[in-house]
C-alpha positions as CSV (number, residue, x, y, z in Angstrom):
1,M,-0.2,-0.1,0.3
2,L,2.9,2.2,0.4
3,E,4.3,1.7,-2.0
4,G,1.5,1.9,-3.9
5,N,0.9,5.1,-2.3
6,M,4.5,6.4,-3.2
7,G,3.9,5.3,-6.8
8,W,0.8,7.6,-7.2
9,K,2.2,10.4,-5.6
10,K,5.2,10.7,-7.5
11,L,3.0,10.0,-10.5
12,T,0.9,13.1,-9.1
13,K,3.7,15.3,-9.3
14,P,3.4,19.0,-11.5
15,E,7.0,18.4,-12.9
16,N,6.2,14.9,-14.2
17,L,3.0,16.0,-16.1
18,T,3.5,16.6,-19.2
19,P,1.6,19.3,-21.7
20,S,-0.7,17.7,-24.3
21,N,-0.8,19.0,-27.9
22,T,-4.3,19.4,-27.9
23,A,-4.8,21.8,-25.4
24,A,-7.2,24.3,-26.3
25,Q,-5.8,28.5,-27.3
26,P,-6.9,31.2,-26.1
27,L,-9.4,33.3,-28.4
28,P,-8.0,36.3,-30.0
29,D,-10.0,39.6,-28.8
30,K,-11.1,40.3,-32.2
31,V,-12.0,38.7,-35.6
32,A,-10.2,40.1,-38.4
33,S,-12.7,41.6,-40.8
34,P,-11.8,41.3,-44.5
35,P,-9.1,43.6,-46.2
36,Q,-11.6,46.8,-47.9
37,G,-8.7,48.2,-49.4
38,D,-8.3,50.0,-52.2
39,G,-9.6,48.3,-55.0
40,D,-13.5,47.1,-53.0
41,W,-15.6,48.2,-55.9
42,R,-17.8,50.0,-53.6
43,N,-15.1,53.0,-53.4
44,H,-15.2,53.6,-56.7
45,I,-15.1,57.0,-57.9
46,F,-17.9,56.1,-60.5
47,F,-20.8,55.3,-57.9
48,F,-19.9,58.8,-55.9
49,W,-20.3,60.2,-59.7
50,L,-23.6,58.6,-60.0
51,S,-25.3,59.6,-56.9
52,I,-24.4,63.1,-57.7
53,I,-25.7,62.9,-61.3
54,G,-28.8,61.1,-59.5
55,T,-29.3,63.3,-57.3
56,V,-29.3,66.3,-59.5
57,G,-31.5,64.7,-62.4
58,T,-33.9,64.2,-60.2
59,L,-34.1,68.1,-58.8
60,V,-34.0,69.2,-62.5
61,G,-36.4,66.5,-63.8
62,I,-39.1,68.0,-60.9
63,V,-38.2,72.0,-61.6
64,L,-39.2,71.4,-65.4
65,G,-42.0,68.7,-64.3
66,V,-43.6,71.9,-62.6
67,Y,-42.7,74.0,-65.6
68,F,-43.9,71.9,-67.9
69,Y,-47.3,70.8,-66.2
70,Q,-48.1,75.3,-66.0
71,T,-47.1,75.4,-69.7
72,S,-49.2,72.8,-70.6
73,Q,-53.0,74.0,-68.9
74,I,-55.2,75.5,-71.7
75,K,-57.1,78.1,-70.2
76,P,-58.5,81.4,-70.9
77,L,-57.2,84.3,-68.4
78,L,-59.7,87.4,-69.2
79,T,-58.2,90.5,-67.1
80,F,-59.4,94.1,-66.7
81,A,-56.9,96.7,-65.1
82,V,-57.8,100.5,-64.7
83,H,-54.9,102.7,-65.5
84,P,-53.9,105.1,-62.6
85,L,-53.7,108.8,-64.4
86,K,-57.0,109.1,-63.9
87,T,-58.0,112.8,-65.4
88,E,-60.7,114.6,-63.4
89,L,-62.3,117.5,-66.0
90,Q,-64.3,118.3,-63.0
91,R,-64.4,118.1,-58.7
92,P,-66.8,120.0,-56.1
93,D,-63.6,122.5,-54.9
94,Y,-62.9,123.6,-58.7
95,E,-64.4,126.9,-59.7
96,K,-67.1,125.8,-62.2
97,E,-66.2,128.4,-64.9
98,L,-66.2,126.2,-67.5
99,G,-69.3,124.6,-68.3
100,F,-69.9,121.1,-69.9
101,I,-72.2,120.2,-72.6
102,Y,-73.8,117.1,-72.7
103,N,-76.4,116.0,-75.8
104,G,-77.1,119.5,-76.5
105,K,-78.0,120.7,-72.7
106,P,-75.5,121.9,-70.2
107,L,-74.2,119.4,-67.5
108,D,-74.7,119.8,-63.7
109,A,-72.2,117.6,-62.3
110,E,-69.9,117.7,-59.4
111,S,-67.6,115.5,-60.7
112,I,-66.2,114.2,-64.2
113,T,-63.6,112.0,-64.4
114,S,-62.1,110.4,-67.5
115,V,-60.4,107.2,-67.3
116,Q,-58.4,104.4,-69.4
117,V,-59.4,100.7,-68.9
118,A,-57.9,97.6,-70.3
119,I,-59.0,93.9,-71.1
120,W,-57.1,91.3,-72.7
121,N,-56.7,87.5,-72.5
122,A,-53.6,86.7,-70.5
123,G,-54.2,82.8,-71.1
124,T,-53.6,80.2,-73.2
125,R,-57.0,79.6,-74.8
126,S,-59.1,81.8,-76.6
127,I,-62.4,83.7,-75.4
128,R,-65.5,83.3,-78.1
129,N,-68.6,85.1,-77.7
130,S,-70.2,81.3,-77.6
131,D,-67.8,81.0,-74.2
132,V,-69.5,84.0,-72.4
133,L,-72.2,82.8,-70.1
134,D,-73.2,85.6,-68.2
135,P,-72.1,89.0,-70.8
136,F,-69.5,91.6,-69.6
137,R,-70.2,95.0,-69.1
138,L,-68.1,98.0,-67.8
139,V,-69.7,99.3,-63.6
140,M,-68.8,103.0,-62.7
141,P,-68.3,103.9,-59.2
142,D,-71.8,104.7,-57.3
143,G,-73.5,103.9,-60.3
144,A,-72.0,107.5,-62.1
145,P,-73.6,107.6,-64.9
146,I,-71.4,107.0,-68.3
147,L,-71.3,110.2,-70.3
148,S,-68.9,108.9,-73.1
149,V,-67.0,105.3,-73.9
150,R,-65.0,104.9,-76.9
151,I,-62.6,102.4,-78.2
152,K,-59.1,104.0,-78.0
153,K,-56.5,100.6,-79.0
154,T,-57.4,97.4,-80.6
155,G,-54.9,93.8,-80.4
156,R,-56.3,92.8,-83.4
157,P,-59.5,94.4,-85.3
158,I,-60.4,90.6,-86.4
159,C,-61.6,90.8,-82.3
160,G,-65.0,92.6,-83.2
161,F,-64.9,93.8,-80.0
162,E,-68.1,96.6,-79.6
163,R,-69.6,98.3,-77.0
164,L,-73.2,98.7,-76.7
165,D,-74.1,102.2,-76.5
166,N,-77.5,102.0,-74.8
167,K,-78.8,105.3,-73.2
168,D,-80.5,103.6,-70.6
169,D,-77.6,101.7,-69.5
170,Y,-75.5,104.6,-69.7
171,K,-77.9,106.6,-67.2
172,S,-77.3,103.7,-64.5
173,G,-73.3,103.8,-65.6
174,I,-73.2,100.3,-67.0
175,C,-71.8,99.9,-70.2
176,R,-71.9,96.3,-72.3
177,L,-69.3,94.7,-73.8
178,K,-69.0,91.8,-76.7
179,W,-66.4,90.7,-79.0
180,I,-65.9,87.4,-81.1
181,I,-63.1,86.3,-79.9
182,L,-60.3,86.9,-78.0
183,E,-57.0,84.7,-78.6
184,P,-54.0,84.8,-76.1
185,S,-52.7,88.1,-75.8
186,D,-56.0,90.0,-77.6
187,G,-57.7,92.7,-75.9
188,V,-59.0,96.2,-75.8
189,V,-58.2,99.9,-74.1
190,L,-61.3,101.6,-73.9
191,Q,-61.5,105.6,-72.8
192,I,-64.6,106.4,-70.5
193,I,-65.7,109.8,-69.3
194,Y,-68.4,109.5,-66.2
195,A,-70.0,112.1,-64.1
196,G,-68.5,110.6,-61.0
197,S,-65.7,110.7,-58.5
198,A,-62.0,109.1,-59.1
199,R,-61.8,107.8,-56.1
200,R,-63.1,104.4,-57.0
201,D,-61.9,102.8,-60.2
202,P,-64.7,101.3,-62.5
203,T,-64.8,97.1,-62.3
204,L,-66.1,94.9,-64.7
205,E,-68.7,92.4,-64.4
206,G,-69.4,89.0,-66.0
207,V,-68.6,84.9,-66.2
208,V,-66.8,82.9,-69.2
209,E,-66.1,79.5,-69.3
210,G,-63.3,77.9,-68.0
211,Q,-62.2,80.8,-65.4
212,K,-64.5,79.9,-62.3
213,D,-62.6,82.3,-60.2
214,G,-63.9,85.2,-62.5
215,V,-62.3,88.1,-63.8
216,V,-58.2,89.0,-63.0
217,V,-58.4,92.5,-61.6
218,E,-54.1,93.9,-62.1
219,K,-54.7,97.2,-59.6
220,F,-51.8,100.0,-60.0
221,N,-50.7,102.7,-57.2
222,L,-48.6,105.2,-58.3
223,V,-48.3,106.4,-54.9
224,E,-47.5,103.3,-52.6
225,K,-46.0,100.3,-55.2
226,Y,-46.0,101.4,-58.5
227,K,-44.2,103.9,-61.1
228,L,-44.9,105.0,-64.1
229,N,-41.6,104.4,-66.4
230,L,-41.0,107.8,-68.9
231,D,-42.9,106.5,-71.6
232,G,-46.0,106.6,-70.0
233,K,-47.1,103.3,-71.1
234,T,-45.3,100.6,-68.8
235,I,-45.5,100.3,-65.2
236,A,-43.0,98.7,-62.9
237,T,-44.3,97.5,-59.5
238,S,-42.4,97.1,-56.5
239,N,-44.2,94.8,-54.9
240,P,-44.2,91.6,-56.9
241,N,-47.0,89.5,-56.5
242,I,-46.0,85.5,-57.0
243,S,-48.1,82.7,-57.1
244,M,-47.6,79.7,-55.0
245,T,-46.4,77.8,-58.3
246,Q,-43.8,80.2,-59.2
247,F,-42.8,80.5,-55.4
248,G,-42.7,77.2,-55.6
249,L,-40.2,76.9,-58.1
250,I,-37.7,79.3,-57.2
251,V,-37.3,77.8,-54.2
252,V,-36.6,74.3,-55.9
253,L,-34.0,76.0,-58.2
254,I,-32.0,77.6,-55.1
255,L,-32.7,74.3,-53.3
256,T,-30.6,72.6,-56.1
257,G,-27.8,75.1,-56.3
258,V,-26.7,75.2,-52.5
259,L,-27.3,71.3,-53.0
260,L,-24.3,71.5,-55.8
261,M,-22.5,73.8,-53.8
262,F,-22.5,72.0,-50.7
263,I,-21.3,68.9,-53.4
264,T,-18.5,71.1,-54.3
265,T,-17.4,71.5,-50.8
266,R,-17.7,67.9,-50.3
267,I,-15.4,67.3,-53.4
268,L,-12.9,69.5,-51.9
269,A,-13.0,68.0,-48.5
270,K,-12.0,64.7,-50.2
271,T,-9.2,65.6,-51.8
272,E,-5.7,64.5,-50.3
273,A,-4.9,67.9,-50.3
274,A,-7.7,69.0,-47.5
275,K,-7.1,65.7,-45.4
276,K,-3.3,66.6,-45.3
277,I,-4.5,70.3,-44.4
278,A,-6.7,68.6,-41.7
279,Q,-4.3,66.6,-40.2
280,E,-1.9,69.5,-39.7
281,T,-4.2,71.6,-38.0
282,A,-5.3,69.2,-35.4
283,E,-2.1,68.0,-34.7
284,A,0.1,71.4,-34.9
285,E,-2.4,74.1,-33.0
286,K,-0.2,76.7,-33.2
287,L,-0.8,76.8,-37.7
288,L,-3.8,77.0,-37.4
289,A,-3.9,80.6,-38.9
290,E,-0.8,79.8,-41.7
291,L,-2.6,76.1,-42.5
292,R,-6.3,78.4,-43.0
293,K,-4.2,80.4,-45.8
294,R,-3.8,77.7,-47.7
295,T,-6.1,76.4,-51.1
296,V,-6.6,73.4,-52.2
297,P,-6.4,73.2,-55.8
298,P,-9.8,72.0,-57.6
299,P,-9.9,68.7,-59.1
300,P,-11.3,68.5,-62.6
301,F,-14.5,67.6,-61.6
302,F,-15.2,70.5,-59.0
303,W,-16.1,72.9,-61.9
304,L,-18.8,71.3,-63.7
305,P,-21.0,71.6,-60.2
306,F,-19.7,74.7,-59.2
307,A,-20.6,76.0,-62.7
308,G,-24.4,74.1,-62.2
309,A,-25.4,75.9,-58.7
310,L,-24.3,79.3,-60.0
311,L,-26.9,78.5,-62.6
312,F,-29.3,77.5,-60.5
313,I,-28.8,80.4,-58.3
314,F,-29.3,83.0,-61.4
315,G,-31.8,81.2,-62.8
316,A,-34.0,81.4,-59.9
317,I,-33.2,84.6,-59.6
318,A,-33.7,85.7,-62.9
319,L,-36.9,84.1,-62.5
320,L,-38.1,86.0,-59.0
321,F,-37.5,89.5,-61.4
322,F,-39.9,87.4,-63.9
323,F,-42.5,86.5,-62.2
324,S,-42.3,90.1,-60.2
325,S,-43.4,92.1,-63.3
326,L,-46.9,93.2,-62.9
327,H,-49.1,92.0,-65.9
328,V,-50.1,94.7,-68.6
329,P,-51.9,94.7,-71.5
330,P,-49.4,93.3,-74.3
331,F,-50.1,96.0,-76.4
332,G,-49.8,99.0,-74.5
333,W,-52.1,101.6,-73.4
């Protein structure tokens, strides 16, 4: 027993134990991922430019879609405007040294006003006589009697524009109008003399098929918002009237230009020179002022989106001035 025990003790001594070749090895802390070097196809410059072209193409497509949608709308747009320069032939505060004779009889009126009004089709569809649902008529302010109405200018005589001389209507301050056809940009300028004040403007009443919102009224105000040009015919506005569609188009162009400018800055940031400058700036703060003075040479692809950004931004500014111009009769006053 002793001998056996001694033999067991001898066998169990640590120095007599030999390590096994199949012992478990310690696991590494991290499993190495497959290398993704410069040869990875996902880092190819082609996909970078493909994403840029796709983004710009999408924005341009949106802009063109809105533009072509607006231009494809075929609808009439009968427009009415009153010239801001009115002639007051008689006022209550004037000395009645000059008399006015109407139909061979002296005219006893405190106020007599001469005014010009314009009516034209600013839409994309013709307005025929059969398209008029409610006959159009000029209505004087406060029902002032009409003394005279004459056609001063027409866009084209073939339109057959007429004013109906009805004495009963004239006494009520109404002048009825009719025409054969008003194609886009066709219209007329009328001169009206009525026995009333110039403080309020005449109005145009009537309904045309396809124009549910009624007649478009262009208002001019020489004192507050508008100025008359030297030729006496055109009027410029300092308070633009832009629709939501036009405003949205301008916003899309501006955003596209800003996006392209952002892309150009990112292109510069991906160049080796820019990365080197960023590293040097982080490592040596003392040289920060000098490093900021360094310029990064633009790569060949820099100028294309940069030129596109300028094009979109200046295009938006041009559209802003174009849409903000007040509509005036296309044939002048």
